[in-house]
C-alpha positions in Angstrom: 6.8 18.5 -6.6 3.3 17.1 -5.6 2.6 13.3 -5.9 0.1 13.8 -8.5 2.9 16.0 -10.6 5.4 13.1 -10.0 2.5 10.4 -11.6 2.0 12.4 -14.4 5.8 12.3 -15.4 6.3 8.6 -14.6 2.7 7.3 -16.0 4.5 7.1 -19.4 6.7 4.1 -18.1 3.5 2.5 -16.6 2.4 -0.2 -19.2 -0.5 -2.5 -18.6 2.3 -5.5 -18.3 3.2 -3.5 -15.0 -0.1 -2.2 -13.9 -2.5 -4.7 -15.1 -3.1 -6.4 -11.8 -4.8 -3.3 -10.4 -5.9 -1.4 -13.6 -6.8 -4.1 -16.2 -5.8 -3.2 -19.6 -5.9 1.0 -18.9 -2.6 1.5 -20.7 -1.3 4.7 -18.6 2.0 5.1 -20.7 -0.6 6.0 -23.9 -2.2 8.7 -21.9 -1.0 12.3 -22.1 -1.1 15.5 -19.5 -4.0 18.1 -20.8 -5.3 20.8 -19.2 -9.1 20.8 -18.5 -11.0 23.6 -19.7 -13.5 23.0 -17.1 -11.4 24.1 -13.9 -7.9 24.4 -15.4 -6.6 21.3 -13.6 -4.1 19.7 -15.3 -5.4 15.7 -16.1 -3.9 12.6 -17.7 -6.2 11.6 -20.6 -6.5 9.3 -23.4 -8.0 10.7 -26.4 -8.7 7.4 -28.0 -10.8 5.7 -25.2 -11.3 9.0 -23.4 -9.9 7.9 -20.1 -9.5 10.6 -17.7 -7.4 10.7 -14.5 -7.6 13.8 -12.7 -6.1 14.6 -9.1 -9.0 13.1 -7.1 -9.1 10.0 -9.3 -5.3 9.8 -8.7 -6.2 10.2 -4.9 -8.4 7.4 -4.8 -6.2 4.7 -6.6 -3.1 5.8 -4.1 -5.3 5.8 -0.9 -7.0 2.3 -2.0 -3.0 0.8 -2.4 -2.2 2.3 1.0 -4.9 0.8 2.7 -4.6 -2.5 0.7 -0.8 -2.5 1.8 -1.4 -1.0 5.2 0.9 2.0 4.5 1.0 5.4 6.3 2.2 8.4 4.2 5.4 9.6 5.2 5.4 13.3 3.9 8.8 14.7 4.5 8.9 18.5 4.0 12.4 19.8 4.1 13.3 23.2 5.6 15.8 24.1 3.2 17.9 23.4 0.3 20.4 21.4 2.3 17.9 19.2 4.0 16.6 18.6 0.8 19.8 17.3 -0.8 20.3 14.9 2.2 16.9 13.2 1.9 17.4 12.9 -2.0 21.0 11.5 -1.2 19.6 8.8 1.3 16.9 7.7 -1.1 19.6 7.3 -3.8 21.8 5.1 -1.5 18.6 3.1 -0.5 18.0 2.5 -4.4 21.5 2.0 -5.1 21.6 -0.9 -2.1 18.5 -2.4 -3.1 19.4 -2.8 -6.9 21.9 -5.7 -6.2 19.6 -7.7 -4.5 17.9 -10.6 -5.9 14.3 -10.9 -6.6 12.3 -11.6 -3.3 8.7 -12.3 -3.5 6.7 -9.8 -1.0 3.3 -11.9 -1.2 4.6 -15.3 -1.2 5.1 -15.3 2.8 2.0 -13.3 3.2 0.1 -15.8 1.0 1.6 -18.9 3.0 1.2 -17.5 6.6 -2.7 -17.0 5.6 -3.2 -20.5 3.9 -1.4 -22.2 6.6 -3.1 -20.3 10.0 -6.4 -20.3 8.6 -6.2 -23.7 6.4 -7.4 -22.4 3.4 -6.7 -24.1 0.0 -4.5 -22.9 -2.7 -7.5 -22.4 -4.9 -9.2 -20.7 -2.0 -6.4 -18.4 -1.9 -5.9 -18.0 -5.4 -9.5 -16.4 -5.7 -9.2 -13.9 -2.7 -8.9 -10.3 -3.8 -5.9 -8.6 -2.3 -8.3 -6.6 0.1 -9.3 -9.6 1.4 -5.8 -11.1 2.0 -4.4 -7.8 3.6 -7.5 -7.8 5.9 -7.4 -11.4 6.9 -3.7 -10.9 7.3 -4.3 -8.1 9.6 -6.9 -9.9 11.5 -4.5 -12.7 12.0 -2.3 -10.5 13.6 -4.7 -8.9 16.0 -5.9 -12.5 17.1 -2.5 -13.7 18.0 -1.6 -10.6 19.8 -4.9 -10.8 22.1 -4.1 -14.1 22.7 -0.6 -13.8 23.9 -2.0 -10.7 26.1 -4.7 -13.0 27.5 -2.1 -15.9 28.0 0.0 -13.5 29.6 -2.8 -11.9 31.9 -3.5 -15.2 33.3 -0.7 -16.9 33.8 0.7 -13.5 35.7 3.4 -12.7 33.5 1.8 -9.3 32.5 0.7 -6.3 34.8 -2.9 -6.1 33.3 -3.1 -2.1 34.7 -0.4 -1.5 31.7 -2.5 -3.1 29.0 -5.0 -1.3 26.9 -8.3 -3.3 27.1 -9.2 -2.8 23.7 -6.1 -4.7 22.5 -7.8 -7.9 24.0 -10.5 -7.3 21.5 -9.7 -9.7 18.5 -13.0 -8.4 16.9 -11.9 -5.0 16.9 -11.6 -3.1 13.6 -8.4 -3.9 11.7 -7.8 -0.1 11.0 -7.4 0.8 14.3 
């Protein structure tokens, strides 16, 4: 099953209270799959509002979320039925173990780290966008790593021949 097909199935469970932070008042649970008459593709559409999510829009949303959270997709294509069953069972076990764990905020330590390290105020952090927050966190990691490498080099604790010189540049692109 393709990702978009799974999204079509799960969209009925995605209400604005769960997706509002990203999609505003767009209610995916009210959207139904329809066949696009122009190209024959299946799309998710809301007849009342005229909102449509096709495969390209879905990919833009997913790519944005992946970039925001610095996630690289892990695409697993099982070679046979047995391998597929093993992968499914591993996911079920992971979910089973995670369901009994208490809620742990993913964002709180990230917000705290950027606030403390950069000296930001609560109001400043509260008004930051997600992309800006994650970009700041990536930049902080690059700066700390570059500083540690430089200190190690100047103290003679690191062999400079084994260091990629671009790692010393704390102004480099955060996506590299």
